Structure formats: C-alpha cells, structure tokens
N, C-alpha and C positions, 0 to 999 in steps of 0.2 A: 684873263684872257685880254691877251692883245692883240694888235695888229692885223685885226680881219673886220672888213665893216662891208656894209654896203651902201649903195649911190646913186643915185638916180630915179631912185622909186622909191617906197616909204620904208617908214623903219625896219619895214620887217619884209623887204624883197626887192632885188637890185642887181645891178653886178658886181661881181665880187672884188674889191680890190684888196691886196694884201703889203704887208708894212715889211721890206727888203732892209735893215740900218734903219734912213730917215726917208728913206723911198716909199711912195705909195706907188702900185700899178694893178695896173688887171692881171687877174688868173686868168691863162690860156684855159679853153673848157675842155680841151681833148681830151682830160684825166679826173675830170669833174665828174663826181656822180653824186648818188643821193645821199650815199651815208654821209658824204662829206659833206654834202651841204644840211644835210641833219645836225650833223655837229656844231656849223656856224650859224646856225639856225638858232639850236639852244643857248648856245653863248652868247650870244644876241637876246635870249629872255624872249624868243621870239615864237616859241614853241616846235613843230617839227615841218622839217622840208617836204609840201606839197608838191613842187614842180621844179624845175632845172631847165627845161624847156622854154623856147622863144624867149621875146623881150626886149629883142633888137631893139624896142624902146628903152631899154635902160641907156643906148647909147655907146658910145665907144670909149670914150677916157681917152684924157691923154698923159700920156707919161709911159713906160714899159710897159709890157703885155710880158709879166711872170712863166715860166713854163714848169714851177711846180710842177709834183705828183704829188695829192696827196692819199694814203690809202688807211680812212678810216672805216672801226669797224659800226661806228656808228654811236657809240658808248660813251665816247670820250667828252671831257668836259670842253675841252679846247683843242681847236685845229690842231698846234703846235704840239699837242700831247700823239697825235698821231700820226704813223711811220709815215717820213715825207722825202721824197726826194727832189733833191734840184737838181732838171735836165739840164742845165746848160739854156740854150737859146734855139730850138727849133723855131723855123718858122712859124710862126701861130700871127693873126692879121684880127687887129684890132676884133674885126667884128665876129671874129670865133671867142669871147670871153666866154666865162662862165659867168652865169646868174642865178637865181632862186629864188623863187616866193614860198615863205615861211606860212605855216597856218594861223 
C-alpha cells in the first residue's frame, strides 16, 4: 500500500497526505470519514481509527490540498482499494484537511 501517510503527529496520528504521481498533498476533510480513516490506520499498521476530529495542531501543510473522496467500507487493506472519486478542485482550505488518530 503506497500513497498514504500521516504527518505532523505521531507514527499513528496526524494530517492525512496522499500522493498523486510524485506530489504529496493534504486531503480535504469534506468527504473523509471513520471508515476511510480505519482503512488508512490499518494500512499503516496502526490499529483502527479512534477519531477524525480536531487536530489543528497537525498543521496546514504546504503543497496542494487534494479533494479526492474515498468511499471505503472499512475492511479494505489499502485506501486505493476503496472506490475513489477525484473531485477536481473545489475550494478546500488548508485548515480543513483530513486528520486521524489511530489506536
């Protein structure tokens, strides 16, 4: 499973970044939910997702904010196994980025 990571927190909590091509960027929070977060936590060997709230302390990040919408059941082994829609580029503030705290 490549292309997903957590930054600015611990190994198992932080702001969600995903990679398109060679470019890492934050993920917009508008479609991020606990099922999606569960898959990423599992992918990173971090158990399950406990929270996707709060965490402005995970920072804003530099670079793009991707607006992909992942639609995970929660049981997939990789984020990229989930149904995904790239939603182009609706306005998404760097302050409104996906985050997760895993168990």
